[in-house]
N, C-alpha and C positions, 0 to 999 in steps of 0.2 A: 514544615509540612509541604509536601510536594503537591503542586497544582494538579488538577485533573487533565487528562490528555485531551487533545483536540483532534480526534480521528473520526470524522463523519463518514458515513457510508457514501460511496461515490456512485453516480448514475452510470448506466450502461454505456452512454455515449461519451463519457469523460475520457479524454486522451490519456494514453499510457505511454511511457517512454522507457526504452530498454535501459536497465541498470538502476532505475529509480526505485526507491523503497515504497512498498505498499503493505498493508496488513491483510493477511489471509489466515483465517482460522486462529486469530489472536497472535500470530507471529509475523514479524517483519520479514519480507522477502524482497529480493531484487527481481524486478520484472525481466523475464527473458525475451520480451518482445517490444516492438513499437506497435501500437494499435489502440484499442479501446478497452474499457473495463469489461465489456461483454466478452471480448476475446480472452482476457485474463481469467474470467470466471469459467469459461469453457476449458481452458488449459488445466486449471486447478480443481475443476468440478466443485465449485462452491456457489452459494447463493448470494454472497456479498463480499465486496472488497472495500477496504477503508483507506483513507489517506493516512500516511504514517507520520506521527508527531515525533520527529527525530530528536528534538531537544528533550521531550518528556521521557523517551525511551533511552536517552543518553547514547545515541548511536552516531555521534559526530564522525567517528573514524570509519564507520560503515558507509556513510554517505559520500565519502571521498572517492 
């Protein structure tokens, strides 16, 4: 049985790094910017962004 994901909603002032994985609308995306979660929310026009649980999503190759 697979454990539950650990993907909390991130606060607007949380730092974002270009190329890192974040969850937007339930999908893992690579951030196109360095900035904050507020910046990422504006770009993708979403209300929330979550931390990406790479292990749970089995995206080890994507994270490289």
